[in-house]
N, C-alpha and C positions, 0 to 999 in steps of 0.2 A: 504493499500500499504506500501510496506516495503521499507527501505531505497535504496537498490539497484535498484528497479524500477523506483524510483524517480531520481537516478542518470543517469540512462540509458536515461530517458525521456530529463533531462536536457542537457545531451551530444547530443542528436538528434537535440533538439532547437538550441543549438550552432552551430552545423554542418550545419542545414537548413539555418541560419543567414549568416554564413560564406559563404555558396555557393550563397546565393542570394545577399551578398555584392560583391562577385566576379562578378555576372552577372551584377551589376549596374556598376561596373568600366569598364566591357568590353561594356556596352551599351553606356557609355560616351565615350569611345575610339571611338567607331562606329560613333557616332553623330559627334565627332569633325572632323574624316575623312570625312564625309559627308559634312560638313559645311564649309571646306576649299576648295576654288576653284581658279582659275585664268581665265583671260580674255586671248584669245589666238588670236584674230583678232581685227581689229581696227573698224569694224562695230559693232561687240558686245560692244565695250567699248562706241561707240557713241550713241548706243541705250539705255544702261543703264545710262550713263550721261545725255542724253536728258529727258528720264524717271523720274530720280532724279531732275532734273533741273526744269521741269515742275510741278512736285509735291511741290516742295520748292516754287516756285513763286506763286501756288495757297495758299499754306498754309501761306506764310508770305506776305498777300496783303499790298498794300500801301494806303489802304484807309482812315487810320488816318492821313496819311501825307497830302493825297489829301484835308482833310478838313483844317488842320493847315497851311501846306506850300504846295501849289499846284505846285510850281516850282520845289520842290525837289522829288515829286511823280514820278514814274517810270511806264511805262506800262507794261503790261505782257509780250511782247516779250522781252523787255529789261532786266526785270527781269529774263527770262528765260536764256537768253545769259549770264548774270553777273554769274549767279549760275553754268551754265555749265563751264565757264571759270574757276570758284574755283574748282568745281568737277573734271575737267580734271586733274589739278595738284595733286589733292588727289588720284584719281584713278591711275595715273601713279606712285605714289609712294606706293601704297598698291597692289591692285590685277592685274594692267596692266604693271607690271614691264617689262616683256618681249616685249611688244609692244614699249614700251619707247626704249629698247636696240636696237629694230629693226630699230627705226625711226634714231636713232643715228648712225647706221652703214653707211659706205659710198657706200660699195658694197655689192651685195647679195652673191657673191661667196666667200667662206671662204678662198681658196687660194690668191685671190686678196686683202681680207681684210688682211691678215697676212703677205703680200709681203712687204720686206723691201728694199729700194734703197739706194744703196751705193753711194758715191761722187765719181764723175769720176776724173781722173787724168788730169791735164792740160799738154798740150805739143803743141809744135809750128810745122807746117808742111814745114817751110821754109828750 
């Protein structure tokens, strides 16, 4: 093989690596788009929160506390409730932001929500 053939092979390898590098960057961008999501309704938030709370209650069992300090041990449903309370705030600050915003609105109508009331002028009818 002469030098020209080796150079052409090296260029082809570099080109294929650059193309495969671009594809890997595109694939990571695609996975990032697929991984980002948000909850759009309260039932979705409740179901995800309850599932995570139940999983954490099973995973972090109070069996050691029962043996050493039975008065400090919490039941399964109490652990689920406590975990759900903690996760509710976490979900509201991360993937359920729009649900929190909807809950804080006083009116469902945008016109009523943005309505401003001016002070009235005091006058006597005498």
